[in-house]
C-alpha positions in Angstrom: -31.8 83.4 -61.4 -31.2 86.6 -63.8 -32.2 89.3 -60.9 -29.6 87.7 -58.6 -26.9 87.5 -61.0 -27.3 91.2 -61.9 -27.4 92.1 -58.1 -24.4 90.2 -57.2 -22.3 92.0 -60.7 -23.6 95.4 -59.2 -22.2 94.6 -55.9 -18.8 93.6 -57.5 -18.7 96.7 -58.9 -19.9 98.4 -56.2 -16.5 97.0 -54.4 -14.6 99.2 -57.3 -16.1 102.8 -55.9 -12.8 103.6 -53.6 -10.6 102.7 -56.6 -12.4 105.3 -58.7 -12.6 107.6 -55.8 -9.0 107.3 -55.7 -8.4 107.9 -59.6 -10.8 111.0 -59.6 -9.2 112.5 -56.9 -5.4 112.3 -58.6 -7.2 113.9 -61.6 -8.1 116.5 -59.3 -4.4 117.3 -58.2 -3.6 118.2 -61.5 -5.7 121.4 -60.9 -4.0 122.4 -57.7 -2.2 125.5 -59.0 -5.6 126.9 -59.9 -7.2 126.6 -56.4 -4.2 126.3 -54.0 -5.4 130.0 -52.2 -1.9 131.5 -53.1 -3.6 134.2 -55.0 -5.6 135.2 -51.6 -2.7 134.7 -49.1 -0.3 137.7 -48.1 3.2 136.3 -47.6 4.1 139.1 -45.3 1.6 138.1 -43.0 2.5 137.7 -38.6 -0.5 137.1 -36.5 0.5 136.4 -33.1 0.2 132.7 -33.2 0.3 130.6 -29.9 1.6 127.1 -30.4 -0.7 125.0 -28.0 1.1 121.5 -27.2 -0.3 118.5 -25.1 2.2 116.5 -23.2 2.3 113.8 -21.2 5.5 112.1 -20.1 7.1 113.4 -23.2 10.5 114.4 -22.0 12.4 112.7 -24.9 11.3 114.6 -27.7 10.5 118.3 -25.7 14.3 118.0 -24.8 14.7 118.8 -28.5 11.5 120.4 -30.2 11.0 123.2 -27.6 14.4 124.8 -28.5 13.5 124.0 -32.5 10.2 126.0 -32.0 11.9 129.0 -30.7 14.3 128.8 -33.4 11.9 129.2 -36.2 11.7 131.7 -38.7 9.0 133.7 -37.5 9.2 137.3 -35.2 10.0 136.2 -32.1 7.7 138.3 -30.4 4.9 137.1 -32.6 5.5 133.5 -31.6 4.7 131.8 -28.3 4.6 128.1 -27.1 1.9 126.9 -24.7 2.7 123.6 -23.6 0.3 121.7 -21.4 1.6 119.4 -18.7 -0.9 116.6 -18.7 0.3 115.0 -15.0 3.0 113.9 -16.6 5.6 111.5 -14.1 8.7 111.8 -16.0 11.1 114.7 -16.4 8.5 116.9 -18.2 7.7 119.5 -15.5 11.7 120.0 -15.0 12.3 120.3 -18.9 9.2 122.7 -19.1 10.7 124.7 -16.5 14.1 125.3 -17.9 12.6 126.2 -21.4 10.8 128.9 -19.9 13.8 130.2 -18.1 15.8 130.0 -21.0 12.7 131.8 -23.3 10.8 133.9 -20.7 7.5 135.3 -21.6 7.6 132.6 -24.8 7.5 129.4 -22.9 4.4 129.2 -21.4 4.3 126.2 -19.1 0.8 124.6 -17.3 0.2 121.6 -16.2 -3.1 119.7 -14.9 -2.5 117.2 -12.3 -5.5 115.4 -12.5 -4.6 114.1 -16.2 -5.2 111.2 -17.8 -8.7 112.4 -19.4 -7.3 112.3 -23.1 -6.0 115.0 -25.7 -8.9 117.0 -26.3 -9.2 117.4 -22.6 -5.5 118.8 -22.5 -6.0 121.2 -25.1 -9.1 122.7 -23.7 -7.5 123.4 -20.6 -4.6 125.5 -22.5 -7.4 127.0 -25.0 -8.9 128.4 -22.0 -5.8 130.0 -20.7 -4.8 131.4 -24.6 -8.3 132.7 -25.2 -8.7 134.5 -21.5 -6.4 137.6 -23.0 -6.5 139.0 -26.2 -2.9 138.7 -27.0 -3.1 135.7 -29.7 -4.4 136.1 -32.9 -4.0 132.6 -33.9 -3.6 129.4 -32.5 -1.5 126.7 -33.8 -2.1 123.1 -32.7 0.5 120.6 -32.5 2.0 117.6 -31.1 5.3 117.4 -28.4 7.2 115.3 -31.2 6.5 117.4 -34.8 9.5 119.6 -35.7 8.9 122.7 -37.7 10.8 123.0 -40.6 12.3 127.3 -41.1 9.3 128.9 -42.5 6.8 126.8 -42.2 4.0 128.5 -40.0 4.9 131.6 -42.0 3.9 129.6 -44.9 0.3 128.3 -42.8 -0.2 131.8 -41.5 -0.3 133.5 -44.4 -3.9 131.8 -45.9 -5.2 133.5 -42.5 -5.1 137.2 -43.8 -8.2 136.1 -46.0 -11.0 136.1 -43.7 -13.0 133.3 -45.6 -10.2 130.9 -43.9 -10.9 129.9 -40.4 -7.9 127.0 -40.3 -4.8 125.9 -42.2 -2.9 122.2 -41.9 0.2 121.2 -43.5 2.4 118.5 -44.5 3.3 116.3 -41.8 6.3 114.4 -43.3 7.1 111.0 -41.0 10.9 111.2 -40.5 11.9 108.7 -37.7 15.7 107.6 -37.8 16.6 105.2 -38.5 12.8 104.5 -40.0 11.4 100.7 -39.3 9.6 99.1 -42.5 6.5 100.5 -40.9 7.7 103.6 -40.9 8.5 103.8 -44.2 5.1 102.2 -45.1 3.5 105.2 -43.3 5.7 108.0 -45.3 4.6 106.8 -48.6 1.0 106.5 -47.1 0.8 110.1 -45.7 2.4 111.0 -49.2 -1.0 109.1 -50.9 -3.5 110.7 -48.2 -1.4 114.8 -47.7 0.0 115.6 -50.7 -2.3 113.7 -53.2 -6.0 113.8 -51.7 -5.5 117.0 -49.6 -4.5 119.0 -52.6 -7.8 117.4 -54.0 -9.7 118.5 -51.6 -8.8 122.1 -52.0 -9.4 122.1 -55.6 -13.6 120.7 -54.5 -13.2 123.1 -51.2 -13.8 120.9 -48.7 -11.1 119.5 -46.3 -12.0 116.2 -44.4 -9.3 116.7 -41.4 -7.0 119.1 -40.3 -3.6 117.0 -39.6 -3.8 116.8 -35.7 0.3 117.9 -35.4 -0.4 120.8 -37.6 -3.7 122.4 -37.5 -3.6 126.3 -37.3 -6.3 128.1 -36.1 -7.6 132.0 -36.4 -9.0 132.7 -33.2 -12.1 133.5 -34.8 -12.5 130.5 -36.1 -11.8 128.6 -32.2 -14.5 131.2 -30.5 -17.0 130.4 -33.2 -16.8 126.9 -32.7 -17.4 127.4 -28.7 -13.5 128.0 -27.9 -13.1 124.3 -26.8 -12.5 121.3 -28.9 -14.9 118.2 -28.9 -14.3 115.5 -26.0 -17.0 113.0 -27.2 -14.9 111.4 -30.1 -12.0 110.1 -30.5 -11.6 111.9 -33.5 -11.5 115.5 -32.4 -9.6 117.1 -34.7 -12.0 115.6 -37.8 -14.7 117.2 -35.6 -12.9 120.7 -35.4 -12.3 121.0 -39.0 -15.8 119.7 -40.2 -17.1 122.8 -37.4 -15.2 124.8 -38.9 -16.4 124.3 -42.5 -20.5 124.0 -41.5 -19.4 127.5 -39.9 -19.1 128.8 -43.5 -14.9 128.9 -43.1 -12.4 127.9 -45.4 -9.6 125.4 -44.7 -7.1 125.1 -46.4 -4.2 122.7 -46.7 -0.5 124.1 -47.5 1.9 121.3 -49.1 5.0 123.7 -48.6 4.2 123.9 -45.0 6.0 121.0 -44.0 7.0 119.3 -40.5 8.3 116.1 -39.5 7.2 113.9 -37.0 7.7 110.3 -35.4 5.1 107.8 -36.1 4.6 104.0 -34.9 7.6 101.7 -35.9 5.6 98.7 -35.2 2.5 97.1 -36.4 1.2 96.8 -32.6 2.0 100.3 -32.3 0.6 101.1 -35.4 -3.1 99.2 -35.0 -3.4 100.9 -31.9 -3.3 104.0 -33.5 -4.9 103.5 -36.3 -8.3 102.1 -34.9 -8.4 104.8 -32.4 -8.3 107.0 -35.9 -11.0 104.5 -37.4 -13.5 104.5 -34.5 -13.0 108.1 -34.0 -13.9 108.8 -37.8 -17.2 106.1 -37.3 -18.3 108.6 -34.3 -17.7 111.1 -36.4 -19.7 109.7 -39.7 -22.6 109.1 -37.2 -22.8 112.5 -35.8 -22.3 114.7 -39.5 -23.7 111.8 -41.9 -26.2 114.2 -43.0 -24.2 117.0 -44.6 -22.7 114.6 -47.6 -24.2 114.7 -50.6 -26.9 117.4 -49.5 -25.8 120.7 -51.8 -25.5 123.6 -49.1 -24.3 127.3 -50.0 -22.5 127.3 -46.9 -20.0 124.6 -46.7 -18.4 122.6 -49.8 -18.7 119.1 -47.6 -21.5 117.6 -50.0 -19.6 117.9 -53.1 -19.9 114.5 -54.9 -16.6 113.6 -55.3 -15.7 114.5 -51.7 -18.7 112.6 -50.0 -17.5 109.2 -51.8 -14.4 109.7 -51.2 -15.3 110.2 -47.6 -17.5 107.2 -47.5 -15.3 105.0 -49.9 -12.2 105.0 -47.4 -14.4 104.4 -44.5 -16.4 101.6 -45.6 -13.6 100.4 -47.8 -13.3 96.6 -45.2 -17.3 97.0 -46.4 -17.2 96.8 -49.7 -13.8 94.5 -49.8 -16.4 92.0 -48.3 -19.2 92.5 -50.5 -17.4 92.0 -53.7 -15.6 89.1 -52.3 -18.7 87.5 -51.6 -20.3 88.0 -54.4 -17.6 86.8 -56.8 -17.6 83.2 -54.6 -21.1 83.0 -54.8 -21.0 84.1 -59.0 -18.2 81.1 -59.5 -20.7 78.5 -58.0 -23.6 80.4 -59.6 -22.4 81.1 -63.2 -18.1 80.9 -63.8 -18.0 82.8 -66.7 -19.6 86.1 -65.3 -17.4 85.4 -61.8 -14.5 85.7 -64.3 -15.6 88.5 -66.5 -16.0 90.7 -63.4 -13.1 89.4 -61.4 -11.0 90.5 -64.5 -12.7 94.1 -64.3 -12.9 94.2 -60.8 -8.6 93.7 -60.7 -7.6 95.6 -64.1 -9.5 98.2 -62.2 -7.1 98.0 -59.4 -4.2 97.2 -61.8 -5.0 100.8 -63.3 -5.7 102.7 -60.0 -2.4 100.9 -58.4 0.0 102.0 -61.5 -1.3 105.5 -61.7 -1.5 106.9 -58.2 1.8 105.0 -57.2 3.7 106.6 -60.1 1.9 110.1 -59.1 2.8 109.6 -55.9 6.4 109.4 -56.2 6.9 112.1 -58.8 5.6 114.3 -55.8 8.1 114.1 -53.6 11.6 113.0 -54.8 12.3 112.5 -51.1 9.5 110.2 -50.4 10.3 108.4 -53.8 13.9 107.8 -52.5 13.2 106.8 -49.1 9.8 104.8 -49.6 9.7 103.7 -53.3 9.9 100.2 -52.4 6.7 100.5 -50.1 4.9 102.5 -52.4 5.6 99.7 -54.9 4.5 96.7 -52.9 1.8 98.6 -51.0 -0.6 96.1 -51.6 1.4 93.3 -51.0 2.8 90.7 -53.4 -0.1 88.3 -53.3 -2.5 91.1 -54.5 0.5 92.2 -57.0 0.5 88.2 -58.6 -3.5 88.7 -58.8 -3.1 91.6 -61.0 0.0 90.3 -62.9 -2.8 87.2 -63.1 -5.6 89.3 -64.6 -3.3 91.6 -66.9 -0.7 88.7 -68.6 -3.0 85.5 -67.8 -0.6 83.1 -70.2 2.7 84.1 -68.9 1.1 84.4 -65.3 0.0 80.7 -66.1 2.9 79.4 -67.2 4.5 80.5 -64.1 2.3 78.9 -61.6 2.8 76.1 -63.5 6.5 75.8 -63.1 6.0 77.1 -59.4 3.3 74.2 -59.5 5.8 71.1 -61.0 9.1 72.4 -59.1 6.6 71.7 -56.1 6.0 68.4 -57.2 1.8 69.5 -57.6 0.1 69.1 -60.8 -1.5 72.1 -62.4 -4.6 71.1 -64.2 -7.8 72.3 -64.8 -9.2 71.9 -61.5 -6.5 73.2 -59.6 -6.6 76.5 -62.0 -10.5 76.9 -60.4 -9.3 76.2 -56.6 -6.7 79.2 -57.0 -9.2 81.2 -59.0 -11.8 80.9 -56.1 -9.2 81.6 -53.7 -8.2 84.8 -55.9 -11.4 85.6 -55.4 -11.7 85.7 -51.4 -8.6 87.4 -51.2 -10.1 90.8 -51.6 -11.7 90.4 -48.4 -9.1 87.5 -47.2 -6.2 89.7 -47.1 -7.6 91.6 -44.3 -7.2 88.5 -41.8 -3.8 88.3 -43.2 -3.2 91.2 -41.8 -4.7 90.9 -38.8 -2.4 87.8 -38.5 0.6 90.5 -39.3 -0.6 92.1 -36.2 -0.8 88.7 -34.0 2.4 87.9 -35.1 3.8 91.2 -33.9 2.8 90.8 -30.6 4.5 87.7 -30.3 8.6 89.0 -29.3 9.7 85.4 -30.7 8.1 86.2 -34.0 8.7 89.9 -34.7 11.4 89.2 -37.4 8.8 87.2 -39.4 6.5 90.9 -39.7 8.8 92.5 -42.6 9.0 89.4 -44.5 4.8 88.8 -44.1 4.1 92.9 -44.3 5.7 92.3 -48.0 3.8 89.7 -48.7 0.7 90.6 -47.6 0.9 94.2 -47.9 0.8 97.7 -45.9 -2.9 98.1 -47.2 -4.6 95.2 -46.2 -3.3 96.0 -43.0 -4.9 99.3 -42.6 -8.0 97.8 -44.0 -8.0 95.4 -40.9 -7.2 97.8 -38.5 -10.6 100.0 -40.2 -12.7 96.1 -39.8 -11.7 95.7 -36.1 -13.1 99.3 -35.5 -16.1 98.3 -36.8 -16.3 95.3 -34.5 -14.8 97.6 -31.5 -18.0 100.1 -32.2 -20.8 97.6 -32.5 -19.4 96.1 -29.1 -19.1 99.5 -27.5 -16.0 98.8 -26.4 -14.5 101.2 -24.0 -13.5 104.9 -25.4 -10.1 105.5 -24.6 -7.5 107.6 -26.1 -3.7 106.1 -26.0 -1.1 108.1 -27.2 1.5 106.8 -29.4 4.8 106.2 -27.3 7.4 109.0 -29.0 11.0 108.3 -28.7 12.9 111.3 -30.2 14.0 109.8 -33.4 13.1 112.8 -35.6 15.6 114.6 -34.1 18.1 113.5 -36.6 16.0 114.4 -39.4 
């Protein structure tokens, strides 16, 4: 029995690894000024850049994004836009033809008559054309809806003067107008995943992923990885990122290079996008898993914190299920030990939540103004109530007793124990609740409930539910299809 208690206790503590990894990452951000690569960058660098855009039925966004790209603060003779029309059936061909006439020699439309194979195949069609001559010194891979701010390409390009750098990525800011609750949640999440996590990755010298809509590659890097984008996974940008670093070239994140993007406005659209991302990351892990935690002089992907972050993010749902199942089992075996570990788990969660939320909101004032409510309620009101019950048990207990009394219910010791058991299960049950929010959003008549439900359940648990669904899809061997996120041009007003 003692051994079992130790094993279960260890599993609960293992469940805190994602929290520990996040806290360490934010501490690493404090050292970013010394590892931001600006000391090796050249502000006057202006390589010839071919901007590569895959496009399938992108008329609503191409109407604006092409001219915005042509008007950027970058030498006109050194910037060329190559748009690959992947067999579009809308007005995309006509819009590109008109743009090519307005910007002769600078806008190059290409077309794949038999499209529909996915983004990577479309990009490879463009890369074959771009690399066929020696004009391009760098290639910027982006999406049709992404709008780069005035000096962003120059800020990215300055890093390529260092021959050790193979690729550079920028900060993608969610900028949909008007913004839904989901848009604002994504805006906050992007701050945590980019402004914070990618800064920390700069510090340790390893990047997990070049943002799909903002990845600038040197020509040498593209040629070194084969002159093409991987088509064997759903995470082609991650594969490119890892291959670049495995080849001994550095990937740099520049938080001052910024671009605006339209992200999913509904839970259903978000689920489709993130399911593809999560499945892709599982596929990438199977392919490259041996490089993590294994020291190498050629790359830094083995860095202990980086490897811990990779796995704790990917397997967060599994950690949550293990912790929850262990707490429930301990509830039956030794209630005292269960309560102690429950308090430790949620106490550490509270520390991580407060620290990372405040830090994130301080990193960017615009995100703080736009998304502060989504940041504060990111884990959901139920999780926040659980944290309060752990940190201030007396007041929380009195509040619950008052609520139970108002509802005509009792609040005795037995009821407290059952509520405690429910709290133990919430660590993993929250993912079921997140899945339920997704199902509600699929029913048109119930969509008004989605906002309040997300406030209660939390955006974080919803993302965990998507990752868990990716486990199931991969185990089932579900069809590997690349479904693009529908864009409407909502970022134009930003």
